[in-house]
N, C-alpha and C positions, 0 to 999 in steps of 0.2 A: 520654540518660538518666543517665550518669555512672556511675564505676566504684563499687562499694561497698567498704567498708572490709574488707579481707580478714583479719578476726580473728572466730573463732567461738568461743562458748561453748556446750557440751554440758550441760544440766542434768538431772540423774539419770542413769539406767542402762538407761532403754527400748531394747530392741535396735534398733528402727527409726529412733531418733534417734542412738544412737551409730554404726550402721553409715553413715547419711547424714553423719555428721561425719567419719569414717574417708576416705568418699568424697571430701569436699569437700578434705581434707588431702593427697589423692593429687593434687589439681591445684595445689598450691603453698598453699593458704589455712593460716595457723594455727589451729590448733583445739585448745581447752582443755576439759576434762572436770571438771564439779564434782559428785563423787557423791553428797555429804554437804553437811549444812547446816554442817558446820564448814568445809568447802571454799569454801562461796559467803562465810562469813563471813571468811575469810582472804583471799579477792579484796576484799572490802568494805573491809578494813583500807588496802588499798595506796593510793596517790595517786591525787587525782580525774583527772590527766591520764592517766593509765595506764588506770584503770575505764572510762573513757569511750572507749577504742579499740575495744571490741567491736562490730562491725556487724552481727551476726546471732546471735539466739539459738536455739538448739533445744531444747526444753522437753520433757524426756522423764521427768519426775517422776511416777510412777504409784503412789508410796507416800504415807502420811499427811502432813501438814505443807504440803499444796500452797499455801495462803496465807501462810505462813511463808516459803516460798520465794519467791514471787510478789514479796512485800513487801521481802525482799532485793533481787531484782532492781532495783525501783523505785527503790532507794536509789543504786544504783552501776552502772545502765546508761543510757546516755544517752538522752533524750527522744525519742520517735519511731523509738527502733531496732526492726527487725522481729522479733518473736519468733514461732517456729513452735511451735504446739501440738500434740505428735504422740502423745499419750495420749488414751484414751477419756473419756467422760463430758461431757453438756452443763453440768451443774451446774458441774462442776469448770472447764469454761471461762468460765463467768460468774465464779466466784471469783477467777480470776487476773485477768479484766479490771477487777475492782474493786480488787484489791491493787495493782495495777500499771498502772494508767490511762494512764500516759504512754508505756508501750510501744506498737508496732503490734501487736497480737494478730492472728496468721494461724492457718490451722488445716490440718494437713499429715497425709496416710495414706500410706504407702508400701506398696506391693503387690509380691511377688516380689523382695524384697531381702535376706531373710535366708538362704535355701537356695537356692543356683545349681542344685544337682543335681536338686531337685525342679521347680525352675522356671528352666529355662535362658534364657527371655526375660529383655531388658533391665528391671530393676527400675523400677516406674513410680511416680511421686510426683504425687498429687492435692494442691494447694494452692489454699486461698481467695486471692482476688486483693487485693492492696493496693500503694499508690505506692511503697513503700519495699521490699516483698518482691520486687517484679519486677525490681528491678535485679541480683537474684542469679540470673535464670533461666538465663544463659549458663553460670554457674559450675556450676548444679545440672545443666545438660547436659552439660556438660565431665566430670562426676562419673558420667558413665553412667547418668543417670536421665531415663526418658522423662517430662517434665512435662506434667502435666496441669491447666489452671487451672478452678478451681470458684468462682464469684463467690461463693456464700454460705457462711459459717462454718456457721451452724445446720444448712445442710442437707448439708455435708460430714460434721458431727458423727452427724446420724441416719443418713447412708449409712454411716457406720463402724459403727454399732449394728447394721443389719441384717447387715453383713458378718459382724461378731463374734458374731452370734449362731451362726453356722456354725461360727465357729472354737471357740465353747464346746462345741458338740455334739462336734465332733471330738476334743476335749481329754478329754471323759470318755465317749468310747465306746470304750476300750481297745483302740485300735490300728486301729480300722476306718478306712477310707476311703469317701469319697463315690461314687468310681468303682466300688467294689464292692459297696456295700451300699445298695440300693435303699430299703429301710426308714428306714434314716438319712437318704436325701434326702428320701423323703416327709415326714419329721419336721421338716427345715429348710424344706422346701415350705410345710408348714401355717404356721409360725411367721412366713415371709416373709409370707405373704397376711394374716394378722392384723395384724402389726406395720406392714406398708407401709401397710394401710388405716388404722390409727389414727394413724400420721404424717400421710397424707395429709389425714384428716379434721381434723387441727389447722392445716391450712393450710400445712405445710411440703413442700417437694418434695427428698426426700433426693438427695444427688449417687449418681450412678452410678460403683459401684467394681467393678463384675465384669466390663464388657466386654459385656454383655447388659442391657436396660432392668429394672428391678426387677420390673415387671407382667408380663413374660414369663419370668423366672428360677424360678418356681415349676412353670411347665409344663415346662420343661428338665428340672427335677429329679426329674419323676415319669416320665421316660421309662424305659425298660427298659435294662439294663445295656449291652447291645451299642451301643444307639443313643445314649445318653448319652455313652459314651466315643468315639464316632465324631463326633457333633456339638457337644456342649458341654463335655465335661470340662475342656479347657484353660481355660475361662472361669472354672472353679472352682477351679483348680489353686492360687490363692494363699492359698485359706484353710488349707491344709496347710502352706504356706511358713512359717507361725508357728505350728503345732499338733503339729509332729512330733516335739518334743523331750520326754520324759516326766520328765527330771531338772527342768524349771522348771513343771510341769504345775500344780501346787498353787498356785503364786503365781499363774500365769495365769487359772487358772479364777476365782481369789478377785478379781482385778482386772477379770475380764470380767463377773463376777456384779455388782460394784459400780457398773462402767460401761455395763451395758447393760440387766440385766433390772431393776435398780432404776429405772434411766431410762423403761423401758417402763412398769413400774407407774406411776410417777408421773402419766405422760401419760395412761394410760388412767384414772385416777382423776379426774384434773383435765379430761378430757374428757367430753363428752356421749354416751359408749358406752353402748350397752344393757349391761345386767347380765349376761345369758347370753354374750355376746361377753366380756367381760371375764373371767368366770369360766372360759370356754374358754381363755382366752391363760394365764391363771394356772395351769391344768392343765397345759398345753404347757411352761411355764418353769419346774413344779416341778422336774423332776430337775435343772437347772441351779442352782435356788434351794437344794435340798438339800445339792448339794456344797458350795455357798458356806456354807451353814449348819456343815457340819462343819469348813470351813476357817476358822470364826469371822468371816463376813461378816454384817454387819447390813444387812437388806435392808427397804426400805418394808413396813409391815403393814397398809396402808390398803387393806384388800381386802373388810371387812365378814364 
């Protein structure tokens, strides 16, 4: 299949993208990070030969300005260069595709990568498949990531939404854990039931990012504490992996609200869901959305 160009550009500061970049660097890959638009503009001013040397983009831009950043990439990254979209949001993915159509956009979700103490297992990297990104498989594995290929970008993004609903609940729980708090698990189970039904009714098959099928996850979450700990806690441990830091909780909740609740709301409004189910879902999402409101996050208001 040929060796990829071993020069990686990490765009933004998303922890999962930065950690993957660091892991690739440990294998001998040259990794550069552009944290700001100014950083990207500086790279864009370099000579064309230098600019085209990047063989992979890890897109971890989770703040505003997504379209501007992707447009800059379009101008200085070579055509068909694989770019891994590592942040949440279905619409955001559509935006970068439109702003940088010459890149090979793939989706990536890393699990168990940020806190080895909480999750000692090897980090898992879920990737949508593409002809160019496949060339990086060996280097990802050399970086100590367990690579799982998911063929559908949309399915991977909606799988991320189902997972991130649990992350959001943990972030606003005040330090509670799924293992210790059955009421928190039941809340997550109800959300999974409703949102998975909604996604499936739209003809989308969300990728499994938990180690257990989404249809089974709510049943496991409703088990009592001792049985859940013995039987299923490990499958959900990755949620705490990215939700344990309180110093970044505000920013994380804001991004989660924008990339999960808002996407679910739009999907519900655009589907043929019955009104009672939609109202019930809105009530379940209420606490996350209220936290987002306090953080200045604007969510879709098409709830009637």
